[in-house]
mmCIF file of the N, C-alpha and C atoms, coordinates in Angstrom:
data_MODEL
# 
_entry.id   MODEL 
# 
loop_
_atom_site.group_PDB 
_atom_site.id 
_atom_site.type_symbol 
_atom_site.label_atom_id 
_atom_site.label_alt_id 
_atom_site.label_comp_id 
_atom_site.label_asym_id 
_atom_site.label_entity_id 
_atom_site.label_seq_id 
_atom_site.pdbx_PDB_ins_code 
_atom_site.Cartn_x 
_atom_site.Cartn_y 
_atom_site.Cartn_z 
_atom_site.occupancy 
_atom_site.B_iso_or_equiv 
_atom_site.pdbx_formal_charge 
_atom_site.auth_seq_id 
_atom_site.auth_comp_id 
_atom_site.auth_asym_id 
_atom_site.auth_atom_id 
_atom_site.pdbx_PDB_model_num 
ATOM 1   N N  . MET A 1 1  ? 14.494 130.721 263.939 1.00 0.00 ? 1  MET A N  1 
ATOM 2   C CA . MET A 1 1  ? 13.330 130.149 263.304 1.00 0.00 ? 1  MET A CA 1 
ATOM 3   C C  . MET A 1 1  ? 12.541 129.389 264.370 1.00 0.00 ? 1  MET A C  1 
ATOM 4   N N  . GLU A 1 2  ? 11.263 129.649 264.418 1.00 0.00 ? 2  GLU A N  1 
ATOM 5   C CA . GLU A 1 2  ? 10.385 128.938 265.345 1.00 0.00 ? 2  GLU A CA 1 
ATOM 6   C C  . GLU A 1 2  ? 9.849  127.689 264.673 1.00 0.00 ? 2  GLU A C  1 
ATOM 7   N N  . ASN A 1 3  ? 9.335  126.758 265.491 1.00 0.00 ? 3  ASN A N  1 
ATOM 8   C CA . ASN A 1 3  ? 8.751  125.568 264.892 1.00 0.00 ? 3  ASN A CA 1 
ATOM 9   C C  . ASN A 1 3  ? 7.659  124.992 265.781 1.00 0.00 ? 3  ASN A C  1 
ATOM 10  N N  . LEU A 1 4  ? 6.833  124.165 265.179 1.00 0.00 ? 4  LEU A N  1 
ATOM 11  C CA . LEU A 1 4  ? 5.732  123.496 265.868 1.00 0.00 ? 4  LEU A CA 1 
ATOM 12  C C  . LEU A 1 4  ? 5.992  122.002 265.983 1.00 0.00 ? 4  LEU A C  1 
ATOM 13  N N  . LEU A 1 5  ? 7.253  121.637 265.964 1.00 0.00 ? 5  LEU A N  1 
ATOM 14  C CA . LEU A 1 5  ? 7.622  120.229 265.956 1.00 0.00 ? 5  LEU A CA 1 
ATOM 15  C C  . LEU A 1 5  ? 7.120  119.488 267.198 1.00 0.00 ? 5  LEU A C  1 
ATOM 16  N N  . LYS A 1 6  ? 7.315  120.066 268.364 1.00 0.00 ? 6  LYS A N  1 
ATOM 17  C CA . LYS A 1 6  ? 6.885  119.407 269.596 1.00 0.00 ? 6  LYS A CA 1 
ATOM 18  C C  . LYS A 1 6  ? 5.370  119.201 269.588 1.00 0.00 ? 6  LYS A C  1 
ATOM 19  N N  . LEU A 1 7  ? 4.631  120.218 269.190 1.00 0.00 ? 7  LEU A N  1 
ATOM 20  C CA . LEU A 1 7  ? 3.174  120.118 269.127 1.00 0.00 ? 7  LEU A CA 1 
ATOM 21  C C  . LEU A 1 7  ? 2.739  119.021 268.166 1.00 0.00 ? 7  LEU A C  1 
ATOM 22  N N  . LYS A 1 8  ? 3.309  119.004 266.976 1.00 0.00 ? 8  LYS A N  1 
ATOM 23  C CA . LYS A 1 8  ? 2.960  117.982 265.987 1.00 0.00 ? 8  LYS A CA 1 
ATOM 24  C C  . LYS A 1 8  ? 3.298  116.591 266.505 1.00 0.00 ? 8  LYS A C  1 
ATOM 25  N N  . ARG A 1 9  ? 4.435  116.462 267.166 1.00 0.00 ? 9  ARG A N  1 
ATOM 26  C CA . ARG A 1 9  ? 4.853  115.170 267.720 1.00 0.00 ? 9  ARG A CA 1 
ATOM 27  C C  . ARG A 1 9  ? 3.894  114.722 268.813 1.00 0.00 ? 9  ARG A C  1 
ATOM 28  N N  . GLU A 1 10 ? 3.535  115.626 269.708 1.00 0.00 ? 10 GLU A N  1 
ATOM 29  C CA . GLU A 1 10 ? 2.651  115.270 270.815 1.00 0.00 ? 10 GLU A CA 1 
ATOM 30  C C  . GLU A 1 10 ? 1.242  114.919 270.341 1.00 0.00 ? 10 GLU A C  1 
ATOM 31  N N  . VAL A 1 11 ? 0.744  115.617 269.333 1.00 0.00 ? 11 VAL A N  1 
ATOM 32  C CA . VAL A 1 11 ? -0.582 115.322 268.786 1.00 0.00 ? 11 VAL A CA 1 
ATOM 33  C C  . VAL A 1 11 ? -0.639 113.887 268.273 1.00 0.00 ? 11 VAL A C  1 
ATOM 34  N N  . ARG A 1 12 ? 0.482  113.406 267.754 1.00 0.00 ? 12 ARG A N  1 
ATOM 35  C CA . ARG A 1 12 ? 0.537  112.023 267.236 1.00 0.00 ? 12 ARG A CA 1 
ATOM 36  C C  . ARG A 1 12 ? 1.016  111.022 268.285 1.00 0.00 ? 12 ARG A C  1 
ATOM 37  N N  . ASN A 1 13 ? 1.128  111.477 269.524 1.00 0.00 ? 13 ASN A N  1 
ATOM 38  C CA . ASN A 1 13 ? 1.570  110.609 270.625 1.00 0.00 ? 13 ASN A CA 1 
ATOM 39  C C  . ASN A 1 13 ? 2.905  109.938 270.332 1.00 0.00 ? 13 ASN A C  1 
ATOM 40  N N  . MET A 1 14 ? 3.820  110.705 269.760 1.00 0.00 ? 14 MET A N  1 
ATOM 41  C CA . MET A 1 14 ? 5.160  110.201 269.470 1.00 0.00 ? 14 MET A CA 1 
ATOM 42  C C  . MET A 1 14 ? 6.129  110.696 270.534 1.00 0.00 ? 14 MET A C  1 
ATOM 43  N N  . THR A 1 15 ? 7.062  109.849 270.900 1.00 0.00 ? 15 THR A N  1 
ATOM 44  C CA . THR A 1 15 ? 8.146  110.299 271.769 1.00 0.00 ? 15 THR A CA 1 
ATOM 45  C C  . THR A 1 15 ? 9.221  110.946 270.897 1.00 0.00 ? 15 THR A C  1 
ATOM 46  N N  . GLN A 1 16 ? 10.143 111.637 271.538 1.00 0.00 ? 16 GLN A N  1 
ATOM 47  C CA . GLN A 1 16 ? 11.273 112.195 270.792 1.00 0.00 ? 16 GLN A CA 1 
ATOM 48  C C  . GLN A 1 16 ? 12.066 111.074 270.138 1.00 0.00 ? 16 GLN A C  1 
ATOM 49  N N  . GLU A 1 17 ? 12.189 109.960 270.838 1.00 0.00 ? 17 GLU A N  1 
ATOM 50  C CA . GLU A 1 17 ? 12.911 108.808 270.293 1.00 0.00 ? 17 GLU A CA 1 
ATOM 51  C C  . GLU A 1 17 ? 12.197 108.242 269.071 1.00 0.00 ? 17 GLU A C  1 
ATOM 52  N N  . ASP A 1 18 ? 10.872 108.142 269.125 1.00 0.00 ? 18 ASP A N  1 
ATOM 53  C CA . ASP A 1 18 ? 10.097 107.670 267.964 1.00 0.00 ? 18 ASP A CA 1 
ATOM 54  C C  . ASP A 1 18 ? 10.357 108.542 266.743 1.00 0.00 ? 18 ASP A C  1 
ATOM 55  N N  . LEU A 1 19 ? 10.284 109.849 266.956 1.00 0.00 ? 19 LEU A N  1 
ATOM 56  C CA . LEU A 1 19 ? 10.479 110.784 265.843 1.00 0.00 ? 19 LEU A CA 1 
ATOM 57  C C  . LEU A 1 19 ? 11.907 110.714 265.325 1.00 0.00 ? 19 LEU A C  1 
ATOM 58  N N  . ALA A 1 20 ? 12.858 110.650 266.236 1.00 0.00 ? 20 ALA A N  1 
ATOM 59  C CA . ALA A 1 20 ? 14.262 110.567 265.831 1.00 0.00 ? 20 ALA A CA 1 
ATOM 60  C C  . ALA A 1 20 ? 14.501 109.336 264.970 1.00 0.00 ? 20 ALA A C  1 
ATOM 61  N N  . ARG A 1 21 ? 13.972 108.213 265.402 1.00 0.00 ? 21 ARG A N  1 
ATOM 62  C CA . ARG A 1 21 ? 14.138 106.961 264.655 1.00 0.00 ? 21 ARG A CA 1 
ATOM 63  C C  . ARG A 1 21 ? 13.502 107.082 263.267 1.00 0.00 ? 21 ARG A C  1 
ATOM 64  N N  . SER A 1 22 ? 12.303 107.629 263.195 1.00 0.00 ? 22 SER A N  1 
ATOM 65  C CA . SER A 1 22 ? 11.612 107.787 261.901 1.00 0.00 ? 22 SER A CA 1 
ATOM 66  C C  . SER A 1 22 ? 12.364 108.714 260.958 1.00 0.00 ? 22 SER A C  1 
ATOM 67  N N  . ALA A 1 23 ? 12.984 109.752 261.522 1.00 0.00 ? 23 ALA A N  1 
ATOM 68  C CA . ALA A 1 23 ? 13.692 110.741 260.710 1.00 0.00 ? 23 ALA A CA 1 
ATOM 69  C C  . ALA A 1 23 ? 15.143 110.363 260.436 1.00 0.00 ? 23 ALA A C  1 
ATOM 70  N N  . GLY A 1 24 ? 15.643 109.332 261.129 1.00 0.00 ? 24 GLY A N  1 
ATOM 71  C CA . GLY A 1 24 ? 17.030 108.922 260.924 1.00 0.00 ? 24 GLY A CA 1 
ATOM 72  C C  . GLY A 1 24 ? 18.042 109.845 261.566 1.00 0.00 ? 24 GLY A C  1 
ATOM 73  N N  . VAL A 1 25 ? 17.645 110.444 262.700 1.00 0.00 ? 25 VAL A N  1 
ATOM 74  C CA . VAL A 1 25 ? 18.547 111.339 263.438 1.00 0.00 ? 25 VAL A CA 1 
ATOM 75  C C  . VAL A 1 25 ? 18.581 110.891 264.896 1.00 0.00 ? 25 VAL A C  1 
ATOM 76  N N  . THR A 1 26 ? 19.373 111.567 265.705 1.00 0.00 ? 26 THR A N  1 
ATOM 77  C CA . THR A 1 26 ? 19.441 111.241 267.122 1.00 0.00 ? 26 THR A CA 1 
ATOM 78  C C  . THR A 1 26 ? 18.338 111.970 267.887 1.00 0.00 ? 26 THR A C  1 
ATOM 79  N N  . ARG A 1 27 ? 18.049 111.455 269.062 1.00 0.00 ? 27 ARG A N  1 
ATOM 80  C CA . ARG A 1 27 ? 17.078 112.116 269.935 1.00 0.00 ? 27 ARG A CA 1 
ATOM 81  C C  . ARG A 1 27 ? 17.571 113.517 270.288 1.00 0.00 ? 27 ARG A C  1 
ATOM 82  N N  . GLN A 1 28 ? 18.871 113.675 270.447 1.00 0.00 ? 28 GLN A N  1 
ATOM 83  C CA . GLN A 1 28 ? 19.441 114.989 270.757 1.00 0.00 ? 28 GLN A CA 1 
ATOM 84  C C  . GLN A 1 28 ? 19.131 115.996 269.656 1.00 0.00 ? 28 GLN A C  1 
ATOM 85  N N  . THR A 1 29 ? 19.123 115.557 268.413 1.00 0.00 ? 29 THR A N  1 
ATOM 86  C CA . THR A 1 29 ? 18.776 116.448 267.298 1.00 0.00 ? 29 THR A CA 1 
ATOM 87  C C  . THR A 1 29 ? 17.334 116.925 267.446 1.00 0.00 ? 29 THR A C  1 
ATOM 88  N N  . ILE A 1 30 ? 16.427 116.020 267.790 1.00 0.00 ? 30 ILE A N  1 
ATOM 89  C CA . ILE A 1 30 ? 15.021 116.392 267.969 1.00 0.00 ? 30 ILE A CA 1 
ATOM 90  C C  . ILE A 1 30 ? 14.875 117.367 269.131 1.00 0.00 ? 30 ILE A C  1 
ATOM 91  N N  . ILE A 1 31 ? 15.582 117.097 270.225 1.00 0.00 ? 31 ILE A N  1 
ATOM 92  C CA . ILE A 1 31 ? 15.550 118.003 271.379 1.00 0.00 ? 31 ILE A CA 1 
ATOM 93  C C  . ILE A 1 31 ? 16.029 119.394 270.971 1.00 0.00 ? 31 ILE A C  1 
ATOM 94  N N  . SER A 1 32 ? 17.131 119.460 270.246 1.00 0.00 ? 32 SER A N  1 
ATOM 95  C CA . SER A 1 32 ? 17.682 120.747 269.814 1.00 0.00 ? 32 SER A CA 1 
ATOM 96  C C  . SER A 1 32 ? 16.728 121.481 268.872 1.00 0.00 ? 32 SER A C  1 
ATOM 97  N N  . LEU A 1 33 ? 16.086 120.747 267.979 1.00 0.00 ? 33 LEU A N  1 
ATOM 98  C CA . LEU A 1 33 ? 15.096 121.353 267.081 1.00 0.00 ? 33 LEU A CA 1 
ATOM 99  C C  . LEU A 1 33 ? 13.927 121.932 267.877 1.00 0.00 ? 33 LEU A C  1 
ATOM 100 N N  . GLU A 1 34 ? 13.388 121.120 268.782 1.00 0.00 ? 34 GLU A N  1 
ATOM 101 C CA . GLU A 1 34 ? 12.230 121.563 269.553 1.00 0.00 ? 34 GLU A CA 1 
ATOM 102 C C  . GLU A 1 34 ? 12.543 122.768 270.431 1.00 0.00 ? 34 GLU A C  1 
ATOM 103 N N  . ASN A 1 35 ? 13.763 122.867 270.899 1.00 0.00 ? 35 ASN A N  1 
ATOM 104 C CA . ASN A 1 35 ? 14.165 123.992 271.746 1.00 0.00 ? 35 ASN A CA 1 
ATOM 105 C C  . ASN A 1 35 ? 14.656 125.197 270.953 1.00 0.00 ? 35 ASN A C  1 
ATOM 106 N N  . GLY A 1 36 ? 14.632 125.097 269.624 1.00 0.00 ? 36 GLY A N  1 
ATOM 107 C CA . GLY A 1 36 ? 15.040 126.218 268.789 1.00 0.00 ? 36 GLY A CA 1 
ATOM 108 C C  . GLY A 1 36 ? 16.530 126.473 268.762 1.00 0.00 ? 36 GLY A C  1 
ATOM 109 N N  . ARG A 1 37 ? 17.323 125.484 269.153 1.00 0.00 ? 37 ARG A N  1 
ATOM 110 C CA . ARG A 1 37 ? 18.778 125.657 269.158 1.00 0.00 ? 37 ARG A CA 1 
ATOM 111 C C  . ARG A 1 37 ? 19.434 125.166 267.875 1.00 0.00 ? 37 ARG A C  1 
ATOM 112 N N  . TYR A 1 38 ? 18.637 124.596 266.995 1.00 0.00 ? 38 TYR A N  1 
ATOM 113 C CA . TYR A 1 38 ? 19.178 123.995 265.775 1.00 0.00 ? 38 TYR A CA 1 
ATOM 114 C C  . TYR A 1 38 ? 18.170 124.172 264.651 1.00 0.00 ? 38 TYR A C  1 
ATOM 115 N N  . ASN A 1 39 ? 18.645 124.625 263.498 1.00 0.00 ? 39 ASN A N  1 
ATOM 116 C CA . ASN A 1 39 ? 17.813 124.707 262.311 1.00 0.00 ? 39 ASN A CA 1 
ATOM 117 C C  . ASN A 1 39 ? 18.122 123.498 261.438 1.00 0.00 ? 39 ASN A C  1 
ATOM 118 N N  . PRO A 1 40 ? 17.092 122.821 260.967 1.00 0.00 ? 40 PRO A N  1 
ATOM 119 C CA . PRO A 1 40 ? 17.324 121.586 260.218 1.00 0.00 ? 40 PRO A CA 1 
ATOM 120 C C  . PRO A 1 40 ? 17.882 121.844 258.828 1.00 0.00 ? 40 PRO A C  1 
ATOM 121 N N  . SER A 1 41 ? 18.550 120.848 258.295 1.00 0.00 ? 41 SER A N  1 
ATOM 122 C CA . SER A 1 41 ? 18.928 120.900 256.884 1.00 0.00 ? 41 SER A CA 1 
ATOM 123 C C  . SER A 1 41 ? 17.645 120.819 256.076 1.00 0.00 ? 41 SER A C  1 
ATOM 124 N N  . LEU A 1 42 ? 17.712 121.170 254.824 1.00 0.00 ? 42 LEU A N  1 
ATOM 125 C CA . LEU A 1 42 ? 16.541 121.083 253.964 1.00 0.00 ? 42 LEU A CA 1 
ATOM 126 C C  . LEU A 1 42 ? 16.070 119.636 253.859 1.00 0.00 ? 42 LEU A C  1 
ATOM 127 N N  . GLU A 1 43 ? 17.020 118.716 253.778 1.00 0.00 ? 43 GLU A N  1 
ATOM 128 C CA . GLU A 1 43 ? 16.675 117.294 253.701 1.00 0.00 ? 43 GLU A CA 1 
ATOM 129 C C  . GLU A 1 43 ? 15.908 116.841 254.942 1.00 0.00 ? 43 GLU A C  1 
ATOM 130 N N  . LEU A 1 44 ? 16.370 117.239 256.130 1.00 0.00 ? 44 LEU A N  1 
ATOM 131 C CA . LEU A 1 44 ? 15.685 116.857 257.360 1.00 0.00 ? 44 LEU A CA 1 
ATOM 132 C C  . LEU A 1 44 ? 14.312 117.512 257.446 1.00 0.00 ? 44 LEU A C  1 
ATOM 133 N N  . ALA A 1 45 ? 14.209 118.758 257.040 1.00 0.00 ? 45 ALA A N  1 
ATOM 134 C CA . ALA A 1 45 ? 12.912 119.436 257.065 1.00 0.00 ? 45 ALA A CA 1 
ATOM 135 C C  . ALA A 1 45 ? 11.908 118.698 256.181 1.00 0.00 ? 45 ALA A C  1 
ATOM 136 N N  . PHE A 1 46 ? 12.342 118.252 255.005 1.00 0.00 ? 46 PHE A N  1 
ATOM 137 C CA . PHE A 1 46 ? 11.454 117.486 254.120 1.00 0.00 ? 46 PHE A CA 1 
ATOM 138 C C  . PHE A 1 46 ? 11.087 116.143 254.746 1.00 0.00 ? 46 PHE A C  1 
ATOM 139 N N  . LYS A 1 47 ? 12.041 115.481 255.399 1.00 0.00 ? 47 LYS A N  1 
ATOM 140 C CA . LYS A 1 47 ? 11.743 114.207 256.063 1.00 0.00 ? 47 LYS A CA 1 
ATOM 141 C C  . LYS A 1 47 ? 10.681 114.393 257.140 1.00 0.00 ? 47 LYS A C  1 
ATOM 142 N N  . LEU A 1 48 ? 10.847 115.431 257.956 1.00 0.00 ? 48 LEU A N  1 
ATOM 143 C CA . LEU A 1 48 ? 9.884  115.688 259.024 1.00 0.00 ? 48 LEU A CA 1 
ATOM 144 C C  . LEU A 1 48 ? 8.508  116.013 258.465 1.00 0.00 ? 48 LEU A C  1 
ATOM 145 N N  . ALA A 1 49 ? 8.474  116.818 257.412 1.00 0.00 ? 49 ALA A N  1 
ATOM 146 C CA . ALA A 1 49 ? 7.190  117.135 256.781 1.00 0.00 ? 49 ALA A CA 1 
ATOM 147 C C  . ALA A 1 49 ? 6.537  115.864 256.247 1.00 0.00 ? 49 ALA A C  1 
ATOM 148 N N  . GLY A 1 50 ? 7.322  114.966 255.700 1.00 0.00 ? 50 GLY A N  1 
ATOM 149 C CA . GLY A 1 50 ? 6.792  113.706 255.206 1.00 0.00 ? 50 GLY A CA 1 
ATOM 150 C C  . GLY A 1 50 ? 6.234  112.839 256.325 1.00 0.00 ? 50 GLY A C  1 
ATOM 151 N N  . ILE A 1 51 ? 6.925  112.811 257.439 1.00 0.00 ? 51 ILE A N  1 
ATOM 152 C CA . ILE A 1 51 ? 6.465  112.024 258.594 1.00 0.00 ? 51 ILE A CA 1 
ATOM 153 C C  . ILE A 1 51 ? 5.111  112.530 259.073 1.00 0.00 ? 51 ILE A C  1 
ATOM 154 N N  . PHE A 1 52 ? 4.954  113.851 259.107 1.00 0.00 ? 52 PHE A N  1 
ATOM 155 C CA . PHE A 1 52 ? 3.705  114.440 259.591 1.00 0.00 ? 52 PHE A CA 1 
ATOM 156 C C  . PHE A 1 52 ? 2.687  114.708 258.479 1.00 0.00 ? 52 PHE A C  1 
ATOM 157 N N  . ARG A 1 53 ? 3.056  114.356 257.253 1.00 0.00 ? 53 ARG A N  1 
ATOM 158 C CA . ARG A 1 53 ? 2.173  114.539 256.093 1.00 0.00 ? 53 ARG A CA 1 
ATOM 159 C C  . ARG A 1 53 ? 1.663  115.980 255.999 1.00 0.00 ? 53 ARG A C  1 
ATOM 160 N N  . CYS A 1 54 ? 2.617  116.886 256.005 1.00 0.00 ? 54 CYS A N  1 
ATOM 161 C CA . CYS A 1 54 ? 2.290  118.305 255.899 1.00 0.00 ? 54 CYS A CA 1 
ATOM 162 C C  . CYS A 1 54 ? 3.417  118.993 255.131 1.00 0.00 ? 54 CYS A C  1 
ATOM 163 N N  . THR A 1 55 ? 3.331  120.285 254.995 1.00 0.00 ? 55 THR A N  1 
ATOM 164 C CA . THR A 1 55 ? 4.400  121.026 254.326 1.00 0.00 ? 55 THR A CA 1 
ATOM 165 C C  . THR A 1 55 ? 5.445  121.459 255.356 1.00 0.00 ? 55 THR A C  1 
ATOM 166 N N  . ILE A 1 56 ? 6.596  121.815 254.865 1.00 0.00 ? 56 ILE A N  1 
ATOM 167 C CA . ILE A 1 56 ? 7.658  122.331 255.734 1.00 0.00 ? 56 ILE A CA 1 
ATOM 168 C C  . ILE A 1 56 ? 7.146  123.561 256.487 1.00 0.00 ? 56 ILE A C  1 
ATOM 169 N N  . GLU A 1 57 ? 6.387  124.405 255.776 1.00 0.00 ? 57 GLU A N  1 
ATOM 170 C CA . GLU A 1 57 ? 5.875  125.636 256.372 1.00 0.00 ? 57 GLU A CA 1 
ATOM 171 C C  . GLU A 1 57 ? 4.874  125.371 257.491 1.00 0.00 ? 57 GLU A C  1 
ATOM 172 N N  . ASP A 1 58 ? 4.272  124.187 257.511 1.00 0.00 ? 58 ASP A N  1 
ATOM 173 C CA . ASP A 1 58 ? 3.349  123.831 258.591 1.00 0.00 ? 58 ASP A CA 1 
ATOM 174 C C  . ASP A 1 58 ? 4.099  123.495 259.879 1.00 0.00 ? 58 ASP A C  1 
ATOM 175 N N  . ILE A 1 59 ? 5.396  123.244 259.772 1.00 0.00 ? 59 ILE A N  1 
ATOM 176 C CA . ILE A 1 59 ? 6.212  122.907 260.945 1.00 0.00 ? 59 ILE A CA 1 
ATOM 177 C C  . ILE A 1 59 ? 7.121  124.063 261.334 1.00 0.00 ? 59 ILE A C  1 
ATOM 178 N N  . PHE A 1 60 ? 7.790  124.656 260.341 1.00 0.00 ? 60 PHE A N  1 
ATOM 179 C CA . PHE A 1 60 ? 8.801  125.671 260.602 1.00 0.00 ? 60 PHE A CA 1 
ATOM 180 C C  . PHE A 1 60 ? 8.309  127.048 260.192 1.00 0.00 ? 60 PHE A C  1 
ATOM 181 N N  . ILE A 1 61 ? 8.468  128.010 261.100 1.00 0.00 ? 61 ILE A N  1 
ATOM 182 C CA . ILE A 1 61 ? 8.032  129.379 260.863 1.00 0.00 ? 61 ILE A CA 1 
ATOM 183 C C  . ILE A 1 61 ? 9.252  130.259 260.746 1.00 0.00 ? 61 ILE A C  1 
ATOM 184 N N  . TYR A 1 62 ? 9.463  130.750 259.544 1.00 0.00 ? 62 TYR A N  1 
ATOM 185 C CA . TYR A 1 62 ? 10.627 131.612 259.305 1.00 0.00 ? 62 TYR A CA 1 
ATOM 186 C C  . TYR A 1 62 ? 10.269 133.038 259.675 1.00 0.00 ? 62 TYR A C  1 
ATOM 187 N N  . GLY A 1 63 ? 11.069 133.631 260.547 1.00 0.00 ? 63 GLY A N  1 
ATOM 188 C CA . GLY A 1 63 ? 10.784 134.990 261.007 1.00 0.00 ? 63 GLY A CA 1 
ATOM 189 C C  . GLY A 1 63 ? 11.792 136.000 260.518 1.00 0.00 ? 63 GLY A C  1 
ATOM 190 N N  . GLY A 1 64 ? 12.439 135.727 259.401 1.00 0.00 ? 64 GLY A N  1 
ATOM 191 C CA . GLY A 1 64 ? 13.456 136.630 258.885 1.00 0.00 ? 64 GLY A CA 1 
ATOM 192 C C  . GLY A 1 64 ? 12.872 137.882 258.277 1.00 0.00 ? 64 GLY A C  1 
ATOM 193 N N  . ASN A 1 65 ? 13.740 138.738 257.822 1.00 0.00 ? 65 ASN A N  1 
ATOM 194 C CA . ASN A 1 65 ? 13.287 139.965 257.163 1.00 0.00 ? 65 ASN A CA 1 
ATOM 195 C C  . ASN A 1 65 ? 12.595 139.651 255.866 1.00 0.00 ? 65 ASN A C  1 
ATOM 196 N N  . LYS A 1 66 ? 11.475 140.287 255.657 1.00 0.00 ? 66 LYS A N  1 
ATOM 197 C CA . LYS A 1 66 ? 10.730 140.092 254.421 1.00 0.00 ? 66 LYS A CA 1 
ATOM 198 C C  . LYS A 1 66 ? 10.896 141.318 253.543 1.00 0.00 ? 66 LYS A C  1 
ATOM 199 N N  . HIS A 1 67 ? 11.286 141.087 252.321 1.00 0.00 ? 67 HIS A N  1 
ATOM 200 C CA . HIS A 1 67 ? 11.432 142.181 251.364 1.00 0.00 ? 67 HIS A CA 1 
ATOM 201 C C  . HIS A 1 67 ? 10.154 142.286 250.565 1.00 0.00 ? 67 HIS A C  1 
ATOM 202 N N  . GLU A 1 68 ? 9.449  143.369 250.763 1.00 0.00 ? 68 GLU A N  1 
ATOM 203 C CA . GLU A 1 68 ? 8.169  143.526 250.056 1.00 0.00 ? 68 GLU A CA 1 
ATOM 204 C C  . GLU A 1 68 ? 8.298  144.545 248.967 1.00 0.00 ? 68 GLU A C  1 
# 
């Protein structure tokens, strides 16, 4: 899953530590998310969307198989 977390964070002039503190996670979690090595729990995804005042889909891009 791809994400725009780093871009959203940088636009708001937030450090990884700032975001981690706001989300209640470690800086390492933010680093792993931004590098695509970790997919967030649903709870964390909602927290991040709340911090950035957007939807989960505005941050995380799911590239899985689509059944049409």
